[in-house]
VOGU-3710 file (C-alpha; in Angstrom, 3 decimals, decimal comma):
1> mtatgptstv> 10,422/22,883/-26,428  12,992/25,263/-24,967  10,585/27,638/-23,222  10,664/27,613/-19,429  7,611/29,748/-18,595  3,874/29,013/-18,608  3,108/30,635/-21,989  1,067/28,198/-24,092  2,857/26,938/-27,188  0,530/24,056/-28,083
11> sdvvdvvalg> -3,243/24,128/-28,380  -4,314/21,491/-30,903  -6,418/18,670/-29,477  -4,944/15,157/-29,312  -6,347/11,843/-28,134  -4,224/11,612/-24,978  -1,944/13,917/-23,030  0,339/12,180/-20,523  2,047/14,292/-17,879  4,870/13,088/-15,687
21> esmvtflpsr> 8,544/12,448/-15,143  10,539/10,527/-17,708  14,137/9,483/-17,161  17,024/7,996/-19,056  17,363/4,377/-17,995  20,443/2,193/-18,175  19,692/-1,476/-18,834  22,250/-4,145/-17,857  24,204/-5,972/-20,538  23,807/-9,214/-18,562
31> pgrladvpsf> 22,160/-10,513/-15,372  23,794/-9,928/-12,024  24,227/-7,384/-9,261  24,692/-3,759/-10,257  28,169/-4,047/-8,751  29,016/-6,815/-11,214  27,399/-5,615/-14,452  30,218/-4,318/-16,700  28,140/-2,184/-19,086  24,670/-0,866/-19,717
41> drgiggaesn> 22,520/0,018/-22,714  20,741/3,353/-22,671  16,972/3,556/-22,915  14,072/5,666/-21,680  11,686/5,086/-18,823  8,723/6,832/-17,291  5,218/5,565/-16,526  3,350/8,361/-18,268  5,652/8,717/-21,277  5,534/4,919/-21,676
51> vacvlaaagh> 1,753/5,144/-22,001  2,086/7,955/-24,551  4,618/5,967/-26,602  2,464/2,836/-26,691  -0,625/4,820/-27,668  1,248/6,616/-30,445  2,607/3,302/-31,737  -0,972/1,995/-31,696  -2,138/4,798/-33,989  -3,421/7,425/-31,558
61> sarwvgraga> -2,327/11,040/-31,303  -0,445/11,419/-28,030  1,395/14,243/-26,298  3,875/13,956/-23,453  4,252/16,955/-21,152  7,054/17,151/-18,615  10,317/18,836/-17,685  13,790/17,679/-18,660  17,200/19,172/-18,107  18,820/21,285/-20,796
71> dgfgdhlvea> 21,493/18,598/-21,075  22,464/15,700/-23,305  20,316/13,213/-21,431  17,366/15,560/-21,827  18,050/15,791/-25,561  18,082/12,003/-25,805  14,885/11,670/-23,775  12,883/14,154/-25,843  14,198/12,810/-29,148  13,570/9,166/-28,212
81> igaygvdvra> 10,008/9,792/-27,060  9,352/11,928/-30,123  10,617/9,096/-32,343  7,618/7,029/-31,253  5,374/9,659/-32,815  4,599/11,417/-29,541  4,161/15,204/-29,613  6,865/16,654/-27,343  6,432/20,354/-28,142  5,114/21,179/-24,667
91> vrrdpgrptg> 8,113/19,680/-22,839  9,927/22,320/-20,778  13,731/22,307/-20,662  15,286/23,405/-17,377  18,789/24,934/-17,566  19,307/24,736/-13,804  18,317/21,140/-13,030  19,429/17,825/-14,544  17,490/15,095/-16,283  16,874/12,144/-13,962
101> vyfrtagdra> 18,567/8,820/-14,682  18,370/5,340/-13,196  20,088/1,970/-13,439  18,440/-1,395/-12,916  19,325/-5,064/-12,883  17,916/-7,595/-15,326  16,056/-9,576/-12,650  12,332/-9,656/-12,061  11,174/-6,628/-10,077  9,196/-8,915/-7,785
111> tdahevayyr> 12,311/-10,629/-6,400  14,739/-9,513/-3,727  17,582/-9,753/-6,252  16,213/-6,863/-8,281  18,061/-3,588/-7,811  17,240/-0,089/-9,011  19,468/2,928/-8,418  17,712/6,255/-9,019  19,478/9,576/-9,533  16,492/11,889/-9,650
121> agsaasamsa> 16,716/14,116/-6,554  16,524/17,750/-7,617  15,730/16,768/-11,198  14,043/19,044/-13,703  10,865/16,974/-13,404  10,691/17,538/-9,657  10,276/21,266/-10,361  6,965/20,862/-12,228  4,279/23,126/-10,818  0,996/24,725/-11,783
131> hnmdldairs> 2,920/27,966/-12,362  5,644/26,812/-14,745  3,816/24,233/-16,859  1,607/24,829/-19,903  -1,830/24,050/-18,461  -3,580/24,645/-21,786  -1,363/22,035/-23,458  -1,855/19,659/-20,523  -5,637/19,920/-20,858  -5,640/19,690/-24,659
141> grvlhlsgit> -6,376/15,956/-24,917  -9,566/13,970/-24,965  -7,891/12,105/-22,093  -5,371/13,409/-19,565  -3,302/10,557/-18,121  -1,540/11,016/-14,773  0,083/8,759/-12,207  0,838/8,617/-8,508  4,561/8,955/-9,156  4,350/12,691/-9,891
151> palsadclgl> 2,918/13,868/-6,531  5,725/12,069/-4,696  8,452/14,113/-6,414  7,913/17,437/-4,621  5,349/19,706/-2,979  5,090/21,680/-6,242  4,369/18,483/-8,171  1,665/17,573/-5,667  0,126/21,032/-6,084  0,073/20,550/-9,848
161> mraltarrpg> -1,627/17,167/-9,470  -4,260/18,603/-7,163  -5,001/21,310/-9,713  -5,330/18,763/-12,530  -7,567/16,343/-10,606  -9,876/19,067/-9,284  -13,295/18,588/-10,842  -14,074/21,508/-13,161  -16,356/22,044/-16,155  -14,900/21,201/-19,553
171> rplvsfdvnh> -11,909/19,241/-18,331  -10,781/16,174/-20,303  -11,427/12,676/-19,016  -8,834/12,326/-16,239  -7,100/8,948/-16,067  -5,046/8,203/-12,946  -2,778/5,222/-12,404  -2,169/4,990/-8,637  1,331/3,567/-9,204  2,197/3,575/-5,512
181> rpglwredtd> 5,985/3,477/-5,182  6,706/3,270/-1,434  10,363/4,187/-1,950  9,331/7,626/-3,211  7,250/8,297/-0,082  9,789/7,243/2,554  9,825/10,650/4,195  6,072/11,184/3,859  3,794/8,709/5,617  0,795/10,449/4,029
191> gprvllelar> 1,542/8,885/0,624  -1,393/6,413/0,609  -3,805/9,111/1,802  -2,609/11,550/-0,875  -2,979/8,940/-3,607  -6,500/8,111/-2,462  -7,372/11,821/-2,480  -6,102/12,243/-6,046  -7,807/9,062/-7,230  -11,128/10,375/-5,975
201> gadlvfvged> -10,791/13,331/-8,334  -10,216/11,191/-11,432  -12,743/9,761/-13,886  -10,804/6,559/-14,625  -8,513/4,946/-12,049  -6,073/2,039/-12,399  -4,873/0,443/-9,188  -3,106/-2,821/-8,440  -4,760/-4,954/-5,787  -1,391/-5,132/-4,025
211> eawglggpea> -1,141/-1,328/-3,767  -4,766/-0,568/-2,881  -4,378/0,805/0,635  -4,339/-2,617/2,274  -7,935/-3,313/1,298  -9,035/-6,885/0,677  -10,241/-7,522/-2,851  -11,712/-5,469/-5,715  -15,099/-4,929/-4,056  -13,450/-3,391/-0,992
221> vraalpepel> -11,425/-1,086/-3,257  -14,601/0,043/-5,002  -16,323/0,669/-1,662  -13,429/2,927/-0,634  -13,300/4,621/-4,042  -16,853/5,136/-5,353  -16,230/8,463/-7,100  -14,510/7,496/-10,391  -16,842/6,567/-13,220  -14,505/3,692/-14,058
231> lvvkqgatga> -12,282/1,857/-11,579  -9,920/-0,864/-12,804  -8,430/-3,134/-10,147  -5,480/-5,107/-11,519  -5,111/-8,516/-9,903  -1,768/-9,628/-11,314  -1,745/-13,053/-12,953  -5,397/-13,529/-11,984  -6,767/-10,793/-14,226  -8,461/-7,432/-13,776
241> tafhgphatt> -11,875/-6,195/-12,668  -13,485/-2,997/-13,948  -16,263/-1,300/-11,997  -18,518/0,891/-14,119  -21,620/2,300/-12,477  -23,396/-0,582/-10,705  -21,644/-3,167/-12,879  -18,425/-5,143/-12,459  -16,625/-6,916/-15,300  -13,744/-9,333/-14,719
251> vpaltvdvva> -11,435/-10,601/-17,455  -8,784/-13,226/-16,646  -5,182/-12,512/-17,533  -3,503/-14,292/-20,411  -0,905/-17,025/-20,159  2,339/-15,336/-21,171  5,887/-16,630/-21,619  7,514/-13,740/-19,751  10,827/-12,340/-20,959  10,989/-9,416/-18,501
261> avgagdafaa> 8,379/-8,360/-15,962  8,702/-4,639/-16,657  6,387/-2,151/-18,335  3,269/-4,330/-18,124  1,263/-1,924/-15,969  1,855/1,032/-18,274  1,085/-1,098/-21,324  -2,146/-2,339/-19,717  -3,243/1,253/-19,117  -2,403/2,151/-22,727
271> gflsatlrgl> -4,406/-0,780/-24,067  -7,406/0,073/-21,906  -7,216/3,750/-22,893  -6,899/2,883/-26,579  -10,074/0,794/-26,421  -11,793/3,522/-24,385  -10,998/6,117/-27,046  -12,525/3,763/-29,610  -15,701/3,357/-27,560  -15,333/-0,412/-27,097
281> pvrdrlrhgh> -17,260/-2,318/-24,403  -15,650/-2,606/-20,981  -14,843/-6,299/-21,459  -12,931/-5,511/-24,637  -11,132/-2,623/-22,945  -9,848/-5,045/-20,318  -8,850/-7,559/-22,981  -6,929/-4,929/-24,940  -5,214/-3,994/-21,679  -4,147/-7,602/-21,175
291> lmaaaaltvp> -2,937/-7,858/-24,788  -0,805/-4,717/-24,517  0,587/-5,980/-21,205  1,469/-9,284/-22,909  3,351/-7,353/-25,591  5,454/-5,638/-22,905  6,074/-8,841/-20,965  7,477/-10,648/-24,001  10,298/-8,168/-24,720  13,359/-7,243/-22,590
301> gdlatpparp> 12,629/-3,522/-22,131  9,740/-1,364/-20,910  8,352/-0,634/-24,377  7,161/-3,099/-27,009  5,728/-2,759/-30,485  1,982/-3,287/-30,007  0,072/-5,777/-32,126  -1,574/-4,378/-35,240  -5,083/-3,181/-34,398  -6,916/-5,785/-36,546
311> hadrlaaldd> -4,822/-8,553/-34,925  -5,586/-7,286/-31,410  -9,275/-6,876/-32,249  -9,503/-10,469/-33,472  -7,889/-11,780/-30,302  -10,084/-9,582/-28,096  -13,169/-10,971/-29,844  -12,346/-14,640/-29,043  -14,946/-16,514/-27,023  -14,201/-17,069/-23,344
321> dawgrlrlgp> -12,896/-20,597/-23,858  -10,502/-19,585/-26,638  -9,352/-16,546/-24,639  -8,586/-18,803/-21,696  -6,480/-21,133/-23,878  -4,504/-18,334/-25,537  -0,772/-18,432/-24,775  1,520/-15,671/-25,985  5,306/-15,687/-26,200  8,125/-13,631/-27,729
331> gwtqagdrae> 7,294/-12,408/-31,227  3,555/-12,906/-30,876  2,728/-9,335/-31,885  4,236/-10,029/-35,302  2,643/-13,467/-35,652  -0,606/-12,289/-37,210  -3,233/-14,983/-37,474  -0,803/-17,706/-36,334  -1,641/-16,944/-32,698  -5,337/-17,572/-33,409
341> eevrtp> -4,535/-20,752/-35,322  -2,483/-22,006/-32,368  -5,173/-21,268/-29,815  -7,731/-23,172/-31,846  -5,506/-26,223/-32,232  -6,764/-29,042/-29,967
//
């Protein structure tokens, strides 16, 4: 964990390797403007490490690969992610660059009142490159999960992403969540083009309809992105559509009593990947994605305890009518069969 060079330290195969930046996040003690919040609780945040944490909590072997500063925040980050059961042995610690941190308000990210203050410029993660990361460890999973946040951090990070999405024999299944964050690309108008280029090199792509290059509807996204074997277009509260070969499968989203609209996209990807690793049909993969997203939406932070696998499997197996009537609120992941009893109550 303390090595800074490219020498491989980890070679055992895991279900999923997730590569990307993770940061220490400070969550407000109460609603309000950042200027008015008197104190914050410390947590962790990062799209790729979130996916790894959810998958580990769901019973899969997961590894997070990234760079963190050789500082106290870096210690906390690595220890907290490791506490979820994620393998963090391939994380590089950088003595010359800090761990990124950010502060956010308690409001919904979709509203103008939501504020996020990032302190990540020059961070250890921004120094990731194909020359200083353990490529053997990165490619040691059945699935390699990446996101569009990483290429926006630096030219070296973009070079690493191009190397990892290049089609080559024997590579793992490459999963790519577009995760277009316009704020990260302010000085680079090529952001959408770069993300499309990287997505074309992946085997499985997740993209929100609202971030899909201004295209109109899932079919238009598929027409622009025919290369991935699986393309999942997330349509917010409407649902999600998966394109697989000549087929398209749409599953409506669940009715959820939302506590905080954060972490749902990462949780959806984790649920879909979990079901993919288990070889489930595409419809069930989408349903498990929705269930994991519902778990995240019904807790205050980015990460939630996923439902037990038998519980999630029973809900995913509901007929279409029962699925459409399912409503999930805080505590549902611990409710066991009560959720099914409620959905079947006239």
